[in-house]
N, C-alpha and C positions, 0 to 999 in steps of 0.2 A: 078825570075820573080817578078816584083813589081806591086802592085795593082794600077790601074789608079786613078789619082787624080780628085776630083770633082771640077767643076767650077760653082757650083750653086751660085746664087746671095745671098747677105746677107739677113737675115730675121730681121725685126724690132722687138724690144722687145715687148712682149705681154702685153701692158699696160692695156688691158681690162680683164686680167686674173681673177680679182676679182670683175668685174662689175656685179651687181646683176640685174637679170631680174625682171620684174613686178611680184609681189607675186601672185601665183595662189590660195592662200588660202582665207578663208572667211574674212568678215569685222573685226571680232574680232582679227584675226591674223594681219591684217593691222594695227589695233589700237595698238596691242602689239609691232609691229615693230616700229611704230612711237614713242612709249614710250621708246623703247630700244635705239633709235637714240639719245635721249636726255641724255642717261646714259653712252654712250660710252666715255671712257677716251681718251684724246689725248696725254697723257703723255707717256714717254718712259720707265718707270720703269716696267720691266717685272715681278718683284716679286710681284706686286699688283695683286689681283684677282678681276675680275668683272664678273657679270652674266648678260646675255641678254635674254629677252623673245623671241627675234627674231634673225635672222642671224646677225653676227657681221659685222661691217662696217670697222673695222681697217684692212688694207691690209697686214701689215708686220708681223702678228702674227697668228699662227694657234691656234684655240680654241678647248678645249674639249667640248663634248656634253653630258651633264649629266642631267637626269630628264627633258628633253625638254628645257634645258637652255644651251646657249653657254657660257662656262666658261673660262675666261682667267686664265691660270695656275699660281699658286704662286711658282712654282718650281724655284730653283736657277740655274738649268742646262737647257740650250737651245742650239739647233743645227740650224745652218744656212743652207738653201737650195739654191742651185745655178742652173741656167740654164746650162745643160751639153753641150750646143752648144756654148754659149757666155760667160759663167761663171758670168753672171750678177746675183746679189742677187734677190731672189724671196720672201722668207718669212723665219720666224723662227718657229721651232717646239719645244714644251717643252718635257722634260723627266719627265713626271708627277710623283708627289710624292705619298707616301702611302695614305695620306688623300684623294687625288683625286681619286685614284684607288678604295679605300674602298667606297667612296661616289657613284661611278659609279655602283659598284656591289650591294651596298645597295639599290640604286634606282631600279635596275633591279629586285632585290629580293622582294622589296615592291610592285612592279607592277605585280608580277608573278601570284598571286592568281586571281586577277580580269581578267587579260589577258587570263589565262588558262581556266577560266569558261565562257569566251565569246564564243558564238556559233561559230563553225568553219566557218560557212558561213560569219559571220561578220568579223572575222579575215581575211578571204580571200578577202572580199570586200575592206578592208583597203589596203591590198597589191596590189590589182588591181588599187586602187586609185593612188598608187605610179606610175603606168604605165601612168596615165593621167598627172601627174606632171612632170615626167622626161623629156619629149620632150622640155619643156620650159627651161630646163637647159642643153640641149644637146650641144650647142655651147660652153658654159663655160667648160663643162666636157672635150670635145675634145681639146680645147685650153690648158686646164690645163695638160692633158696627154702629149701634145707636149712640153709644156714649162718645166715641171718638169722631165718628163721621157725621153725626146728626141725622142719621137715617130714620125713617119711620120704621116701626117694628115690622110692618108688612114688607117694606123694601129690604130690610135686613134678612128676613126669613127667605125672601125670594133669592137674594144673593147667595145664601147658604145652599139652597136647593140647586141653583145654577152651577155653583162650584162642584157639588156632588155630581151633577150631570156631566160636567167636563171630564171628571175622572172616568165615569162610566163610558162616555163616548170614546175616550182614548183606548180603553181596554177593549171595547167592542170592535174598534177599527184596527186593532193591532195585527190582525191577519193580513192586512194590506201591506205590511212591511216585509215584502218578499222580493227576491231577485228573479232573474230569468235564466233559462237553461236551454242550450241549443246543442244538438248532436248531429254530426254528419259522418261520412264513412271514415275519415281520417282523424277527426279531432272532436273535442268536446269544449264548448265555451259556456261558462256560466258566470253570473254576477251575484255578488252578495252586497248587502247594505251594512256598512260598518259605522259605528258611532263616530261623531266628530271630535269628542273629547269633553273637556270641561265646558259647561254651558252656563251663561249668566242670564238671569231674568231680572229685568228692571221694571217695576210695576208702579202704577199711580195710586193716588190717595182714594179715588172714588169707589173702587171695588177691591179693597185690600185682601179679601178672601178669595173671590172668584177669579180675578185675573191671574194671580200666580198659578192657578190650576188650569188655565188655558195652555200653559207651556210645560210646566214641570212634569205631568204624567207622560206626555209625548217624549220629552227628553229622556226620562228614566226608562221607558219601555224600549227606546232605541239603543239603550246601553250606555248612555251618557251619565255623567254626574253633574250636579247642579249647585250653583251659588245664587241665592236669591237676594236682591237688594230691594226691599220694599220701600214705599214712600215714608219719608221721615215725618209726614203729617198724620199718618194713621198706622203706627207700627205694631200695635198690640195683636192684631189679627194674625200677623206673620209669626209672632211668638207662640200663639196658641197652635198655629199650624205646625210649628216645630215640635211642640209637645205631641201632636198627633203622629207625626212621622216617627218620633222616638218611641211612642207607645206601640206603633204598628210593627216595630221590629226591624226597621231599616238599618243596614250595616253602617258603621262609622264612616263619615266622609261622603256618603252618597248624596245627601242633601245638607247644605250649609246655608246659613243666613247671616248676612252682615248688614248692620243698620247705618244710616247716615244720609247726608245730602249729596249734592252734585260732586263734591270732592271724592266721595267713595266711588261714584261711578267712574271718575277719571282713574282712580287707583285700580279698579277692576279691569278697565279696558287696557291698562298698561301691562297687565300680566301676560307673559308670552304663552303660557299653557292654556289660556282661554281660547276655545275654538269657535264659539258661536255666541251671539248676543241677541236676546229678544227684548224688545222695548215697547211699552205702551205709555203714551203721555203727550205732551204738547209738541207742536211742530218745531219750536226753537230748540228744546232739549233733544228732540228726535233727530234733527239735522246734526247736532253736535255728536250724538252717539253714533249715528250712521257714518259720519266722516271720520271719526276717530277709529271706529272698527275697521273701516275700509283701509285706512292708512296702515293699520297693523295686521292686515290680511286675515281678518276674522269675518266669518259669516255674520250677517246682520239682518234682522227684520224689525222695522220700526213703524208702529201704528201711531199716527200723529193726529193732528187736529182735524176738525170737520166743520162743514156748514151744510147741514142736511135740509133739503127742501121738501115741502109737502105741497103738491099741486092739486088744486080743488076745481073740478068741473061742476057745472051747475046741475048735472044729472046725478050727482052723488047722493047717497042716502044722508040727508042732512044731520039727523040726530047722531047716527053712528060716527059720521065724519067729525062733528064737533067734539065728541067725547074722545075720539082718537087723537085729534090735534091737541086738546088740553092735556091728555096723558103724556103724549110724546114731547110736548114743549115744557111742561112744568113738573113732570115726575122726577124724583130725585133732585128737586130744585134746579133742574137743567144741568146738573153736574155729571154728564155722561157723554161719551163721544158720539152716541147715536141719537142725541136729543134732536127733536124736530125744532130747529131754531128759525126757520123761514117758512111762511105759508104764502103760496102764490095763488091768488084768487083770480080765476079765469072767467071773463065775460060776466054773466049775470050773477055769478057767485061772489062778486065784489062786495055785495051787501052783507056778507056773512061775518065780517070783522066784528061788528057790534054783537052778534050772537056769541062769538068766541069769547069776547070780553065779559058778557053776562054770565057765561058758564064759569070762566076763570074766577070771577068774584065769589063764587060759591065754595071755592076750595078753602079748606081750613089749614092755616099755617101755624105751626107751633112745635112743641117738643114731640119728637117722633114716638116716644114711648106712651103717649096718651092716646086712648081710643078715638078713632074718628079723624085724626090728623092726616091730611093729605100730603103735606110738604113741610120739610124741616128746614134748618138753617143752611147757610153756606159754610164751607169748611173753616175759614179763618176770617178775622176782621179785615185783613188786606184783600181777601177775595170779595168780601162784601163791598168794600170801597171801590174796587176795580169795576164791578158790575154796575154800581151806581154811577160811576164816572162815565161808563159807556152810554148809559141812558141819557145823562146830561149832555154828552157830546152829540148824540143823535138829535136831541132837541135843538141844539145850537146849529146843527147842519140842516135843519128844516123838517125833520120828522115830527109827527104828532104823537104825543104820549097819550094814547087812548085809555090805558089802564096803567096807573103809576104805582110801582111797588117800592119806591124809595122811601126811606124813613119809616119803614113798616114797623109797627109796634105790636108786640105780643105782650099783653099786660103783665103776665106773671114772669116774663123773662125779658126785661128791658135791655139786658146786656147781650142777648143772643144775636148771632150773625144773620139776622133775617132780612131777606128782600122778598117782597110779595110778588105774585104773578104780574108781569109787565107786558103790555102789548103796544108796539110801535106801528103806526100806520104812515102812509106816504113815504115809505122807505125807498131810497134810490141805491143803485148798485155801487156808487162811489163812497157811500157813507161808512164810517168806521164800524157801526153796528152790523153792517152786512159783510164787510171785508174780513173781519176778525171773528174767531170763535169766542163767544162771550162766556160760556160755561156758567150760566146762571139762568134764572127763570124769566127769560126775556124772549118774546116772540116777535119777529119782524114780519109785518104784513106788506106784501107787494101786489100790484094789480097789473094784469095784462089782458089783451083782448082774445088771444088764441092760445091753444096748447103748444103750438109751434114756437111762440114767443117764450113760453115758460121753459121749453126744452133748451132754447138758445141761452136763456139766462143761466140755467143749471150748467150747461156745457162750458160757458165762459167763466164760471167760478173756478178758482185755483184749487179748491178742494174737491175730492171725488169719493167720499166715503159712502154716502147713500142718499136716496130720495124716495118719495112715495107719491103715487097718483091715487086720488079718490075719484071714482067714477062708477057708473053702472054699465058702461059700454065696454065689452070685451075687445072690440076692434080698436078703440082708442087706447086701451091698455096695451095691446100688442104693438101699436105704433110707438107708444111712449117707451116701453121697456127696451125696444130695439134702438131707439134714437138717443137716449140719454147716455152720456159718458160718465158714469159712476160705477163703482164696484158692486153696489148692493141696491136692489130695487124692491120696493114694497108696493103691492096693489091693494088698496083699501086697508092697509095696516102699516103703521110706522115700522121701519126696519128694526129688527131685534138684534141687539149686540151679542146675544148669547148663541146665535146660530152662526153659520159660516161668515167669516169676516174677510171680505175681499175688496177693501178700499183701493183706490188708485189715485192718480195725479199726486198732489202734495199731501194727501192723507196717508200715503204709504211709501216708505223707502226701504229698499232691500231686495232680498233674493226670493223669498216665498212668503205668501200671506200667512196670517196668524190663525190658520184653521185648516181642517180637512187634509186632503192628500198632500198639500204643501208642507204640512208639519213633518211628515216622514221624510220628504225630500230635504227639508231644512236641517233636520237633526241627524241625517246619515250621509255617508259618502259611498258612492258606488265603486266596488272593486270588481274588476273583470279578470277571470282566470281562464286561460286557454291551455288545454292539455292534449298532447299527442303521445300515444303509446306505440312503440315499435315492436 
């Protein structure tokens, strides 16, 4: 069975991607921006370094953000970013050198004492000011997510909203950041929560706006300063985010951003003044970050790969279940850590695979900026090739390709990185398609006789991010959620990555999970003070 081809009309290139809105900042910031305009170089030598007191105006280069200045990198190594739909050039991103990484960390370290001693209410007020600034950048952010990441407009808008939600959640929970106080006849003992220092956030390509905001607000509210290393595949959202922090009035050095690939991560982890590292990405990169951080006595949280299962019982609401599976498996082209990549059909539900395929065939694949499109492209040509190679390997290992998304053609965008919705049946646990995270629109279908067999399958998988049970039986749901060994469980809903993220097994490495109470524990150290007055 072949996936249906999209006939969505072509999308115009987003020429307004880097158009700047009217600054929401004070007059002094407007004056600084005017000064910076006269300093912008129009030359093409990317080895030259320039600093701007305001947002950069040059469109074809991504700038680092160090000590509240937008700095054009002096690196000799640059990477080009292309629209995954049209392959049109968007911008260049530097692989920042050691001097630039050191400067970013030094700026954060220099700002630490003043920021940490600022009353928590004032730190919170600045972060709330970010919520005032962000709406003025919302259109640019969503356009950027569509152009660089290939997202549908609906997904891009949802990412923007979830990023804002993350800021609001951190501010709302800031009252939890308190110590203890004990008094007896002779002594007084109390604890305080102190910042850990300079915190590094390493974030992936698939949610370049939202995921930095999972960690940065918590780190800042805790009195830490931050260096963000965004993905080199989707760097522009971080540059816009830098403008938002600048416009919101954050002091120099509190938030810094350095761009680049794995070498920049290594340079950051080698910095002795870095106290904590937060990472979201693949298991291979996550293990490397975790081990390096541990070796240099840094705190680390690494949210890694996943293989999320959806278990379907025959008593589930069929229509709602089919739509939930299709959305969980193929939303964002499967490029998310909470994608529903395996469906386990139990007993009489084994016949539902054909129904899932029929629904998947109705999904419209194309440019995300076009109305009605359900699924965009993969991030790069290499990502497309890898996903197609996994499908081919599954076929050679004995799986059946029920719905084939390889060689998917979107007529108006033949150069796009498109893979159509793909469904594999007769999948066995030894197959590559089951053992590895695919990170594409591929759903593996497996069949078992009982829910207990499904639970055993989930528990034997090396990943433990999340799973879902579809059923109309509360008693079965109770048994399931108690028995499965994963960090997140959904009942009749695919687990949402925007709520608490509590993965386990090989899906998470480190000290505290990337959400909730664990964030305050991760970003603070407990100090105990004992006092006796004679």
